[in-house]
C-alpha positions in Angstrom: -2.7 -148.3 193.1 -2.9 -145.3 195.4 -2.8 -143.0 192.3 -5.6 -145.0 190.7 -7.7 -144.7 193.9 -7.2 -140.9 193.8 -8.5 -140.7 190.2 -11.5 -142.9 191.1 -12.3 -140.6 194.0 -12.3 -137.6 191.7 -14.6 -139.4 189.3 -17.0 -140.3 192.0 -17.0 -136.7 193.3 -17.7 -135.3 189.8 -20.5 -137.8 189.2 -22.3 -136.6 192.4 -23.0 -133.4 190.5 -25.2 -135.1 187.8 -28.4 -133.3 189.1 -26.7 -129.9 189.8 -24.1 -129.9 187.1 -24.1 -126.1 186.6 -22.5 -125.8 190.1 -19.3 -127.0 188.5 -19.1 -124.2 185.9 -17.2 -121.6 187.8 -14.4 -124.2 188.5 -14.2 -126.0 185.2 -11.5 -123.9 183.6 -9.0 -124.4 186.5 -9.7 -128.1 186.5 -10.0 -128.9 182.8 -7.1 -126.8 181.4 -4.4 -128.5 183.5 -5.8 -132.0 182.7 -5.8 -131.3 178.9 -2.3 -129.9 179.1 -1.0 -133.1 180.7 -2.7 -135.2 178.0 -1.2 -133.0 175.3 2.3 -133.2 177.0 2.0 -137.0 177.2 1.1 -137.3 173.5 3.7 -134.8 172.4 6.5 -136.7 174.1 5.2 -140.1 173.0 4.9 -139.0 169.4 8.3 -137.3 169.4 10.0 -140.4 170.8 7.8 -142.8 168.8 6.9 -144.5 172.1 3.4 -145.8 172.4 3.8 -148.5 175.0 4.2 -148.1 178.8 8.0 -148.5 178.7 9.1 -145.4 180.6 12.8 -146.2 180.1 12.4 -144.9 176.6 10.8 -141.7 177.8 13.3 -138.9 177.8 11.1 -136.3 179.5 10.7 -136.4 183.2 7.8 -134.0 182.9 5.7 -136.5 180.9 3.1 -138.4 182.9 2.9 -142.2 182.7 0.6 -144.0 180.3 -1.5 -145.1 183.2 -1.8 -141.6 184.6 -2.7 -140.3 181.1 -5.4 -143.0 180.9 -6.8 -142.0 184.3 -6.7 -138.3 183.4 -8.7 -139.1 180.3 -11.3 -140.9 182.4 -11.6 -137.8 184.6 -12.1 -135.6 181.5 -14.7 -138.1 180.3 -16.5 -137.9 183.7 -16.6 -134.1 183.4 -17.9 -134.3 179.8 -20.6 -136.8 180.9 -21.8 -134.7 183.8 -21.5 -131.3 182.3 -21.7 -132.0 178.6 -19.1 -132.3 175.9 -19.8 -128.9 174.4 -19.3 -127.2 177.8 -16.0 -129.1 178.5 -14.7 -128.6 174.9 -14.5 -124.8 175.5 -11.6 -125.4 177.8 -9.7 -127.7 175.4 -6.9 -126.2 173.4 -7.9 -125.1 169.9 -4.5 -124.3 168.6 -3.4 -125.4 165.1 -0.2 -126.9 166.5 -2.2 -129.4 168.5 -3.9 -130.8 165.3 -1.0 -132.8 163.9 -0.3 -134.7 167.2 -4.0 -135.4 167.6 -4.3 -136.8 164.1 -1.1 -138.9 164.6 -2.4 -140.3 167.9 -5.8 -141.1 166.4 -4.2 -142.9 163.5 -2.0 -144.8 165.9 -4.8 -146.0 168.1 -7.9 -146.1 165.9 -8.7 -149.7 164.7 -8.3 -150.5 161.1 -11.4 -151.4 159.1 -10.6 -155.1 159.7 -10.9 -154.4 163.5 -7.1 -154.6 164.3 -5.1 -151.7 165.7 -3.2 -149.5 163.3 
């Protein structure tokens, strides 16, 4: 609960910059890069362990963040993209070929099938 409140406070603070979003620019790299690294680390561990639920007993890496924290981190990244623009934020996302396969596997796992059910 306390962790969730902290994430919500960050999102509220980011949203305050809607009118003066360029004021965030000089700080974006130091905020966005660590967040994207955490999301990548989460997905790499979950994919390597074939763990897609919130059962942390199956998680073998103490460095991986929880599914809830990953979800909240994604919300913060979304807030930055909403306020500053997706193109600006995307500059700070990794563009390495090694990140492509985990991204595709994650999308396949969570994207709904054509009939509307999860994969």
